[in-house]
C-alpha positions in Angstrom: 17.6 35.4 17.2 18.0 32.5 14.9 17.6 30.1 17.8 14.0 32.2 18.8 12.9 31.7 15.0 14.4 27.9 14.7 12.5 27.3 18.2 9.2 28.8 16.8 9.7 26.6 13.7 9.8 23.5 16.2 7.1 24.5 17.9 4.8 24.9 14.9 6.2 21.7 13.4 5.4 19.8 16.8 1.8 21.5 17.1 1.0 20.7 13.5 2.6 17.2 13.8 -0.6 15.3 15.0 -2.6 16.6 12.3 -0.1 15.6 9.7 -0.4 11.9 11.3 -4.2 12.0 11.8 -4.1 13.2 7.8 -1.9 10.3 6.5 -4.1 7.2 7.4 -7.9 8.9 7.8 -8.6 8.4 4.3 -8.4 4.9 4.0 -10.3 4.3 7.3 -13.8 4.6 7.7 -16.2 4.1 10.6 -18.1 0.8 10.5 -21.0 -0.6 13.0 -23.6 -3.0 12.5 -26.0 -5.5 14.4 -25.6 -9.4 14.4 -28.1 -11.5 15.3 -28.6 -15.3 15.8 -31.6 -16.6 13.8 -33.1 -13.8 14.4 -32.0 -13.1 18.0 -29.6 -10.4 19.5 -26.8 -12.1 21.5 -23.7 -10.4 23.4 -20.0 -11.0 23.1 -20.0 -12.0 19.8 -16.6 -11.7 18.2 -16.5 -10.3 14.5 -13.5 -9.7 12.6 -13.1 -8.1 9.0 -9.8 -8.8 7.2 -9.2 -6.7 4.2 -8.8 -8.4 0.9 -5.4 -7.8 -0.9 -5.6 -7.3 -4.7 -2.6 -7.4 -7.2 -2.0 -3.7 -7.0 -2.2 -3.8 -3.3 -1.4 -7.0 -1.5 -1.2 -6.4 1.9 -4.2 -3.8 2.2 -3.9 -2.8 6.4 -4.6 -4.2 9.5 -7.8 -6.1 10.0 -10.6 -4.5 12.6 -12.7 -6.4 15.2 -15.6 -6.1 17.3 -17.3 -7.3 19.9 -21.7 -7.6 20.4 -23.4 -5.6 23.1 -26.9 -7.4 24.4 -28.8 -5.7 21.7 -26.3 -7.0 19.2 -24.7 -3.8 17.9 -21.1 -3.5 17.3 -18.3 -0.9 16.6 -15.1 -1.9 14.8 -11.5 -1.0 15.9 -8.4 -1.4 13.7 -6.1 -4.3 15.2 -3.1 -2.5 14.9 -1.5 -0.9 18.1 -3.5 2.4 17.5 -6.9 0.7 18.3 -8.4 3.2 16.0 -11.9 3.2 15.5 -13.1 1.7 12.1 -11.8 -0.3 9.5 -9.9 0.0 6.3 -11.9 1.1 2.8 -12.3 -2.0 0.6 -13.7 -5.3 0.4 -13.2 -7.5 3.6 -14.1 -11.2 4.6 -16.1 -11.1 7.7 -15.6 -13.8 10.5 -18.5 -14.5 13.2 -17.3 -16.3 16.4 -19.5 -17.2 19.4 -17.7 -16.3 22.9 -14.9 -18.5 24.8 -14.8 -19.7 28.2 -12.4 -20.9 30.6 -12.6 -24.8 30.5 -12.7 -25.3 34.6 -11.3 -29.2 34.3 -7.7 -27.3 32.5 -5.3 -26.2 35.2 -3.4 -24.2 32.4 -7.1 -22.0 31.6 -7.5 -23.2 28.3 -10.6 -21.5 26.4 -13.4 -23.6 25.1 -16.4 -22.9 23.3 -19.4 -21.9 25.3 -23.2 -22.9 24.8 -24.2 -21.0 21.5 -21.6 -22.6 18.2 -21.8 -20.6 15.2 -21.7 -22.5 12.0 -18.0 -23.0 10.3 -19.6 -20.8 7.0 -19.3 -18.1 9.7 -15.6 -18.4 11.0 -13.3 -20.6 9.8 -15.1 -21.3 6.2 -16.5 -17.9 5.9 -17.4 -16.1 2.8 -19.3 -13.4 4.1 -17.9 -10.2 2.6 -18.3 -6.4 3.3 -17.1 -3.4 1.3 -15.9 -0.7 3.1 -16.9 2.6 1.8 -14.9 6.1 2.5 -18.0 7.5 4.2 -18.6 4.3 6.4 -21.1 2.2 7.4 -24.0 1.8 10.4 -25.6 -1.0 8.7 -22.9 -3.8 8.7 -25.6 -6.3 9.7 -25.5 -9.8 9.6 -28.3 -12.7 10.6 -26.8 -16.0 11.4 -28.4 -19.0 10.8 -27.8 -21.7 13.1 -30.6 -24.1 11.6 
């Protein structure tokens, strides 16, 4: 009789585990999507990353997020940790936008090189772009890259 009660408790614990796990981080992550244009035009396959900014109270705020634009310039972020969950950590982020890379046909090792489109360094390596992810998320994390 005691083993049946313990088995029942174990089943309840296992059944409730996904809800406990989902509840642990769900308050810290919010869905984020938007549109990226280059000089006002939609560009497919741009890579966007959001890196949460630490603070004195929270020096390691969590994993970054990434997305890739479709043919209309829209993207949706996913966490870059192993869980690949949709969204970004709540808080201030540094944003980088990069042009897609392609294989270098002259390199037998398959090294990657920039394609025709070049995104200015001010949007990637030296980016000062920021975005605040709020608890409710955002569908308007939009950026227009200026190349001229």
